N, C-alpha and C positions, 0 to 999 in steps of 0.2 A: 526750355523751348520761352521766348521770351513773351510777354502778355503786353495785354492792351485792356483799358480798364471795360472792354466788355467779359474779359475772361470770366470772370466767377458766374457771372449772368449766364453763360452759355452750358457752364457746366454745369449749375444750376437744372438747368432745362429740363434736362434728363432725366429729374428726377421728380417731374411734375403730375405725373399720371402714376395711376397704380398698376397693378399687374392686369389688373381687369378692367382698364383704362378711364380710371375716373381719378375727375380731377383733385388732387391734394390740397388743401389748405395752406399748413404750412410751408411745402415747398414752393407752392405760385407766388405766396406773399414773398418769401425771402428770395425768390427770382427781382421780385418786382423790388425790394428793398437792393439786392445789388447795383439796379440801374440810378439808384440816387447820388453816388458818386458822380456818373457820368454828366447827370445833371447838375451838380455842383457845380461843374467845369463851363457853364454859361454864365454863373454870376449871379446879379441882379435882372435878367432876363428871362430866367427860369425861377425866379423865389415864387412864387402865386403856383406855381405846376407843383413847384417843389413840397410847397406846405401841401397843398390838396392832394398830392399823393400822400405824403406823411403822413397827410392827416387818416384819408381811408385806409391807408395798409395798419394803422393802427388800432383803429376802430374792429377792423375784421377779427387782428389778432387777439385783440381782449377778449371776441368773442369767444377765438375758438380757445383761447385758454383759462375759459370758462368752462369747457368739458370737450377735452381733445378728443377723448372718447367719441365721443355725438357728433362733434364737427368735425370730425378728420376729413371727410369731404368737402370739396367748396362749397358745394350746392344746397347743404344741410341746413347752413344757416339761412340759406334763402327759404326752402324750406319750411323752417319755423315760422318763419318770418310771414309767409304766406298764411299758414293755418294761424297764426295771431293776429290778421289784419292791419299789420304792423309794417306790410313789406315797402308801400308806397311816402312812406314819414322818409323826412330829409335826415333824421338822425339815422334812419334804419343801416343794417348791414346789406341789403339788399341796393341801396340807393348809393353804399359804401362802393359796393362790387363793381356795377355799372360806370361810376366816375373813374373808378382806378381802371377798368378796361379800356376806357375811350381817353383817358389819357395818356395809355401805354400806346393806343393804338395812334396817337400823335406822334408821339416821340420816333414809332417804327417809319411811319409815313417821314419823320424830318430826315433822320436818318438816311434814308432812301433816296431823300432830293441830296441829300449831301455827294452819296456816290452816286447817280444817276446825272447830276446836272454840277462838275466839276468847274464853269463857268456863274453858279448863284452866289450872290453875296449868302451872307450866316442869314440877314435879315429877311431875305426873300425867300429863301429854305424853308423858313420857319412862317413866315405868313402864308404860304403855299401849303402847307401842310396844316395849317391851322385849318383852311377854309373847308379844306377835305375832309376834317372829323370833327373838331372839335365846335364851330362854330355857330353850323346849325341847332346845339342845345344849350348854346349860351342866350341870355339873352341882354340887353344893349348893354346894362354895368360891366357885366364881366368881359362882351366883345371888346369893349375899351380900354379896360384895363388891361389885356392882352394885347390890343394894338399898341398901345404907350409902352409896356413892357420889350416887344420884340423890338421896340428901337434902342433896346439898349445892348441888343443880340453884340457878344466877342468877335473878334476879326477871324473870318473861318480859317485862315491858313494857323494861325498860332489855337487856336481849340480841337484842332485835327493832329497838331504837335502835341497837344496835350495828353489829349486821350489817346494818343496813341501809343506814346508808353516805347517800348522796346519793339512792340511785335507787328504784326502785318495788320493795322486800322481796315483798310476797305475789305479784307477776305474776313473779319469779323463784323463787322456792319453789314456784309453780305448775309455770312450765317444769320446773324440777329434778324436780320427781314425775312429769313425765309422761315425759321424754324419758332421765332415767338409769335407770328398772327395766326396759323393755324390754332392754338392757346384761346387768343385772343375770340377767337370769333367763335372757339364752342362757348364760351361766355355768354356773346350774345347772342348763339343759337339761343343756350338755356335761357337766359331772362325775356328773348322774344318768344318762347315756348309757354312763360306762363304769363305773358303778354305785360312785360317790366321793362321791355327795349326803350322803351318811348320818352320816358320821363325826363327832362329839361331841367335848366339849371332855373331859379326862380331871379 
């Protein structure tokens, strides 16, 4: 079967939950990692997003590797930080998980726009998804950098050709936009339940 760049992430999503329904750290981070090659295809426009996502994945992964048994479940690292009263620190894993989830919300929204609005330019699709997701959490500086970066967005048709490979790109994007959001929503719900879903960027 011909594959698109989304294929590895879609496959990975099947393994994110344990049999008991718990979110597992390593599979969740693997899915997020599988999305990095997709972001690469945006070139300079997404350099900021990519380094942000990459940094948060590394932070969470290092914590997981420090004790895979203890941190097998994604939320266990947040629980540990809540007990240690370090969850709100900007370098915490809690903060890493929150921003990783928000960045993924942005990407889901962006890909949804590309499927739902075939007449939009890439820049329009990016700006709309940014205003629906990340913008309210960003300060002026982050917001301005983002707006400037979006002007470097690649040509939409070229981009779709590149990420499509030989597979059915629209079908895979649809799948991605229906399968991934419930997992992200679960992260938000968990962070909200412990009062940590409102942290803003400095």
